C-alpha positions as CSV (number, residue, x, y, z in Angstrom):
1,X,-4.9,0.4,22.9
2,X,-1.3,0.0,21.7
3,X,0.0,-3.3,21.3
4,X,3.1,-3.8,23.8
5,X,6.2,-6.0,22.5
6,X,8.6,-6.7,24.7
7,X,12.1,-8.9,23.2
8,X,15.5,-9.7,24.7
9,X,18.4,-9.7,22.4
10,X,21.8,-12.1,23.6
11,X,23.4,-8.8,25.4
12,X,20.8,-8.7,27.8
13,X,19.0,-5.3,26.8
14,X,15.1,-5.8,26.7
15,X,13.5,-4.6,24.0
16,X,10.1,-3.1,25.3
17,X,8.6,-0.4,22.6
18,X,5.0,1.0,22.2
19,X,4.0,1.7,18.9
20,X,3.8,4.8,19.2
21,X,5.1,7.8,17.6
22,X,8.7,7.7,15.6
23,X,11.2,8.8,18.4
24,X,12.8,12.2,17.4
25,X,16.6,11.3,16.9
26,X,15.5,9.0,13.8
27,X,13.2,11.2,11.9
28,X,16.4,13.3,10.2
29,X,18.2,10.2,9.7
30,X,14.8,8.5,7.8
31,X,13.9,11.6,5.6
32,X,18.0,12.1,4.8
33,X,17.7,8.2,3.9
34,X,14.4,9.1,1.9
35,X,15.9,11.4,-0.3
36,X,18.9,9.2,-1.6
37,X,16.1,6.6,-2.7
38,X,14.6,9.2,-4.5
39,X,17.9,10.5,-6.0
40,X,18.5,7.2,-6.8
41,X,14.8,7.1,-9.0
42,X,13.8,4.0,-6.8
43,X,10.3,3.4,-7.0
44,X,7.5,5.2,-5.1
45,X,6.1,2.0,-3.7
46,X,9.5,1.1,-2.4
47,X,10.0,4.5,-0.6
48,X,7.1,4.2,0.8
49,X,7.4,0.6,2.1
50,X,11.0,1.2,3.1
51,X,10.1,3.9,4.9
52,X,7.4,2.4,6.7
53,X,9.5,-0.6,7.6
54,X,12.0,1.5,9.4
55,X,8.9,3.8,10.9
56,X,8.2,0.8,12.6
57,X,11.1,-0.8,13.7
58,X,12.1,3.1,15.3
59,X,9.1,3.2,17.4
60,X,9.0,-0.8,18.4
61,X,12.5,-1.0,18.6
62,X,12.6,1.2,22.1
63,X,16.4,2.7,20.7
64,X,16.4,6.3,20.6
65,X,20.0,6.7,18.8
66,X,19.4,5.0,15.6
67,X,23.4,4.5,15.2
68,X,23.6,2.8,18.7
69,X,21.5,-0.1,17.6
70,X,23.4,-3.3,17.7
71,X,22.7,-6.6,15.5
72,X,21.5,-8.3,18.5
73,X,18.6,-5.7,18.4
74,X,17.9,-6.4,14.9
75,X,17.7,-10.1,14.8
76,X,15.7,-10.4,18.3
77,X,13.1,-7.5,16.4
78,X,12.8,-9.7,13.3
79,X,12.4,-12.9,14.8
80,X,10.3,-11.7,17.5
81,X,6.9,-11.2,15.9
82,X,5.9,-14.8,14.1
83,X,6.3,-13.0,10.9
84,X,6.1,-15.4,7.6
85,X,9.2,-16.0,5.9
86,X,8.6,-13.7,3.3
87,X,7.7,-10.7,5.2
88,X,10.5,-11.5,7.5
89,X,13.1,-11.1,4.1
90,X,11.5,-8.2,3.3
91,X,11.6,-6.5,6.5
92,X,15.2,-7.1,6.4
93,X,15.9,-6.1,3.4
94,X,14.9,-2.7,4.5
95,X,17.4,-2.8,7.7
96,X,20.3,-4.2,5.0
97,X,19.4,-1.1,2.7
98,X,19.0,1.8,5.5
99,X,21.9,0.6,7.3
100,X,24.1,0.4,4.1
101,X,23.2,4.1,2.9
102,X,24.1,4.8,7.0
103,X,27.6,3.3,7.0
104,X,28.8,4.4,3.3
105,X,27.7,8.0,4.6
106,X,30.1,7.6,7.4
107,X,26.7,7.7,9.6
108,X,28.1,4.4,11.4
109,X,31.6,2.5,11.3
110,X,30.0,-0.7,11.3
111,X,27.0,-2.1,9.6
112,X,24.5,-3.9,12.2
113,X,22.3,-5.1,9.3
114,X,25.4,-6.7,7.4
115,X,25.4,-9.9,9.9
116,X,21.8,-10.7,9.4
117,X,21.3,-14.4,8.9
118,X,19.7,-15.0,5.0
119,X,16.1,-16.2,5.1
120,X,15.3,-19.1,3.7
121,X,11.9,-19.0,1.7
122,X,10.1,-22.0,1.3
123,X,8.3,-22.7,-2.4
124,X,5.1,-22.6,-1.8
125,X,2.1,-24.1,-3.9
126,X,-0.7,-21.8,-5.3
127,X,-3.9,-21.2,-3.4
128,X,-6.4,-19.5,-6.7
129,X,-9.0,-18.2,-5.0
130,X,-11.8,-20.8,-5.8
131,X,-14.7,-19.0,-8.3
132,X,-17.6,-19.5,-5.8
133,X,-15.7,-17.0,-3.3
134,X,-14.8,-15.0,-6.0
135,X,-18.7,-14.8,-7.4
136,X,-19.8,-14.4,-3.7
137,X,-17.4,-11.2,-3.2
138,X,-18.2,-9.5,-6.7
139,X,-21.9,-9.7,-5.1
140,X,-21.0,-8.2,-2.0
141,X,-18.2,-5.9,-2.6
142,X,-19.3,-1.8,-3.6
143,X,-19.0,-0.7,-6.7
144,X,-15.1,0.6,-6.1
145,X,-13.7,-2.6,-4.3
146,X,-16.0,-4.7,-7.2
147,X,-13.3,-3.2,-9.4
148,X,-10.2,-3.6,-7.3
149,X,-11.5,-7.6,-7.3
150,X,-11.7,-7.8,-10.8
151,X,-8.1,-6.1,-11.5
152,X,-6.6,-8.5,-9.6
153,X,-8.9,-11.4,-10.9
154,X,-9.6,-10.9,-14.6
155,X,-5.9,-8.5,-15.5
156,X,-3.9,-10.4,-12.5
157,X,-2.5,-7.2,-11.0
158,X,-1.0,-6.8,-7.7
159,X,-2.8,-4.7,-5.0
160,X,0.2,-1.7,-5.3
161,X,-0.5,-2.3,-9.0
162,X,-4.4,-1.8,-8.4
163,X,-2.8,1.3,-6.1
164,X,-1.7,3.0,-9.0
165,X,-4.2,2.7,-11.9
166,X,-5.1,6.2,-13.3
167,X,-7.5,6.6,-16.5
168,X,-4.0,7.8,-18.4
169,X,-3.3,4.6,-18.4
170,X,-5.8,3.3,-20.3
171,X,-4.7,2.8,-24.0
172,X,-6.6,2.4,-27.1
173,X,-5.2,0.4,-30.0
174,X,-7.2,1.1,-33.5
175,X,-7.2,-2.6,-34.4
176,X,-7.4,-5.0,-30.8
177,X,-8.9,-3.0,-28.4
178,X,-8.1,-1.5,-25.2
179,X,-5.2,-1.7,-22.9
180,X,-4.0,-0.5,-19.7
181,X,-0.2,0.4,-18.5
182,X,0.7,-1.5,-15.6
183,X,3.2,0.2,-13.6
184,X,4.5,-2.9,-12.2
185,X,7.5,-3.3,-9.2
186,X,10.7,-2.1,-9.9
187,X,9.6,0.6,-12.1
188,X,9.0,-2.0,-14.4
189,X,5.2,-1.4,-17.1
190,X,3.5,-4.1,-19.0
191,X,0.3,-3.6,-21.4
192,X,-2.5,-5.5,-20.8
193,X,-5.5,-6.2,-22.6
194,X,-8.9,-5.5,-21.4
195,X,-12.1,-7.3,-20.9
196,X,-15.1,-6.0,-21.4
197,X,-16.2,-5.5,-18.0
198,X,-13.1,-3.9,-16.4
199,X,-12.6,-1.7,-19.6
200,X,-16.2,0.1,-19.2
201,X,-15.8,0.2,-15.6
202,X,-12.6,1.7,-16.4
203,X,-14.0,4.4,-19.4
204,X,-16.4,5.7,-16.9
205,X,-13.7,6.8,-13.7
206,X,-13.1,10.3,-13.4
207,X,-10.2,11.7,-14.8
208,X,-7.3,10.9,-12.5
209,X,-6.5,8.2,-9.9
210,X,-9.0,5.4,-10.2
211,X,-9.0,4.7,-6.3
212,X,-7.8,8.3,-5.4
213,X,-6.1,8.4,-1.8
214,X,-3.2,10.4,0.0
215,X,-0.6,8.6,-0.9
216,X,0.8,10.4,-3.9
217,X,-2.8,10.9,-5.3
218,X,-3.4,7.4,-4.8
219,X,-4.2,4.3,-2.2
220,X,-1.8,2.6,-0.4
221,X,-1.1,-0.6,-2.0
222,X,-1.5,-1.8,2.4
223,X,-5.1,-0.3,1.7
224,X,-6.2,-1.8,-1.4
225,X,-5.3,-5.4,0.2
226,X,-7.1,-4.6,3.0
227,X,-10.3,-3.8,0.8
228,X,-9.8,-6.6,-1.0
229,X,-9.9,-9.2,1.9
230,X,-12.4,-7.9,3.3
231,X,-14.8,-9.0,0.8
232,X,-13.9,-12.3,0.9
233,X,-13.5,-15.0,3.9
234,X,-10.5,-15.6,5.5
235,X,-7.3,-16.8,3.3
236,X,-8.3,-15.1,0.3
237,X,-6.7,-11.9,-1.0
238,X,-5.3,-9.9,-4.2
239,X,-2.3,-12.6,-4.0
240,X,-4.3,-15.7,-4.6
241,X,-6.5,-14.1,-7.0
242,X,-3.2,-13.6,-8.9
243,X,-3.1,-17.3,-8.7
244,X,-6.4,-17.8,-9.9
245,X,-5.8,-15.7,-13.4
246,X,-2.6,-17.2,-14.0
247,X,-3.7,-20.6,-13.4
248,X,-6.8,-20.3,-15.2
249,X,-5.0,-18.5,-17.8
250,X,-2.5,-21.3,-18.5
251,X,-5.2,-23.7,-18.3
252,X,-6.9,-22.1,-21.0
253,X,-3.8,-21.4,-23.3
254,X,-0.9,-24.0,-22.5
255,X,1.3,-20.6,-23.3
256,X,3.7,-20.0,-20.7
257,X,5.3,-17.1,-21.9
258,X,2.5,-15.6,-22.7
259,X,1.1,-15.8,-19.0
260,X,4.3,-14.6,-18.0
261,X,3.5,-11.4,-19.9
262,X,0.3,-10.2,-17.8
263,X,1.7,-11.9,-14.5
264,X,5.0,-11.3,-14.3
265,X,5.4,-14.7,-13.0
266,X,8.9,-15.4,-14.0
267,X,11.9,-15.6,-11.8
268,X,14.4,-12.3,-12.0
269,X,16.6,-12.6,-15.4
270,X,14.5,-15.8,-17.0
271,X,12.3,-13.4,-19.4
272,X,15.1,-12.4,-21.6
273,X,14.3,-12.9,-25.1
274,X,10.5,-13.5,-24.2
275,X,8.3,-11.5,-25.7
276,X,5.2,-13.4,-27.0
277,X,2.9,-12.1,-29.9
278,X,0.2,-9.6,-28.5
279,X,-2.6,-11.6,-29.8
280,X,-1.5,-14.7,-27.4
281,X,-1.4,-12.3,-24.8
282,X,-4.7,-11.6,-25.1
283,X,-5.6,-14.7,-26.2
284,X,-4.3,-15.8,-22.5
285,X,-6.3,-13.4,-20.8
286,X,-9.4,-14.7,-22.9
287,X,-9.2,-17.8,-21.0
288,X,-9.6,-16.1,-17.5
289,X,-13.2,-15.1,-19.2
290,X,-14.1,-18.2,-20.3
291,X,-12.7,-21.1,-17.9
292,X,-14.5,-22.4,-15.2
293,X,-13.5,-24.9,-12.6
294,X,-15.8,-27.8,-12.3
295,X,-15.2,-29.7,-9.6
296,X,-12.6,-29.5,-6.7
297,X,-10.5,-32.1,-8.0
298,X,-9.8,-29.6,-11.1
299,X,-8.8,-26.9,-8.6
300,X,-6.2,-29.1,-6.8
301,X,-4.5,-30.0,-9.9
302,X,-4.0,-26.5,-11.0
303,X,-0.5,-24.9,-9.8
304,X,0.3,-21.5,-10.3
305,X,2.1,-21.0,-13.8
306,X,4.1,-24.8,-13.1
307,X,1.3,-26.8,-15.0
308,X,2.1,-30.1,-16.8
309,X,0.5,-29.3,-20.3
310,X,0.0,-32.9,-20.7
311,X,-2.6,-32.6,-17.9
312,X,-4.0,-29.7,-18.2
313,X,-7.0,-29.0,-20.2
314,X,-7.5,-26.0,-22.7
315,X,-11.1,-25.9,-23.1
316,X,-13.7,-25.1,-20.5
317,X,-16.2,-28.2,-22.0
318,X,-13.9,-31.1,-21.2
319,X,-12.9,-32.7,-18.2
320,X,-9.4,-33.3,-17.2
321,X,-8.1,-37.0,-17.0
322,X,-8.2,-38.9,-13.9
323,X,-4.9,-38.7,-12.2
324,X,-4.3,-42.6,-12.5
325,X,-5.5,-43.0,-16.3
326,X,-3.2,-43.1,-18.6
327,X,-3.6,-40.2,-20.7
328,X,-2.4,-38.1,-17.6
329,X,0.6,-39.9,-17.6
330,X,1.4,-38.7,-20.6
331,X,4.4,-36.3,-21.0
332,X,4.4,-33.4,-23.5
333,X,8.2,-33.1,-24.6
334,X,9.7,-30.0,-24.0
335,X,10.3,-27.5,-26.7
């Protein structure tokens, strides 16, 4: 049964829509907008996401003409789903991009998305996937999903990056071993050293996309996330596996720049000039395979890529100082 959505705007219009096909009057504008994004060399993953988000708007809004949509309609639609702030911000970006394109190309005289309110997104503490949950998932997962989980947990890949892994992305360094070329957000690439288990699995994969599908030859990021979450208890995802990777990586190396290279955890613009030596990055990733969390207290202390180095422990066989001890209260000076 299709999901029914009913929303009311301030001008009295009732938005009552069924999640069916996209209205025919929206098809041509969406195709033209997609062509514009491709001409601007937007990443394929971005085009897919934005097109999906606008198709959803078209299905649910109940307005036959995309150029008849008002700001009130968009505000009611964005605020009527109970989405998390991050989700609202993503959809808001899609709406602003679409209607900004329509405005500058003369499709509309006024941009209804131009007055959408900015979305306040709270800073959230990281939720690294516990080691026990990871081990249970790896035992339950099929071979394909197991590799997805390992790429997130051991290599720090996002679900969109996992979806695009291709056998041609494997590269061998005669000195340091095997690496993976990762295709990240914003068409940015990075090179990651591979742990032994992931290396063996990727090298044994048939030539082509490791996870073939119908989205330009590979699975969609959304489906990868669904498959990975399906082998965990509720609450653990590809994103919390990345939290685990970055947290343990930093806890084992205390090298923030090296952590940021595989995890890309820096805010935009903050990574200028940070190009750590590849051996530092390799040592950072090696920490993920060697460091184990031991207690619930240990896990509570770890924060995604923002640890206090004086309170973190860099070896697996040493317990961290107690929160109230003198050692824990000391601070390492900033460099």
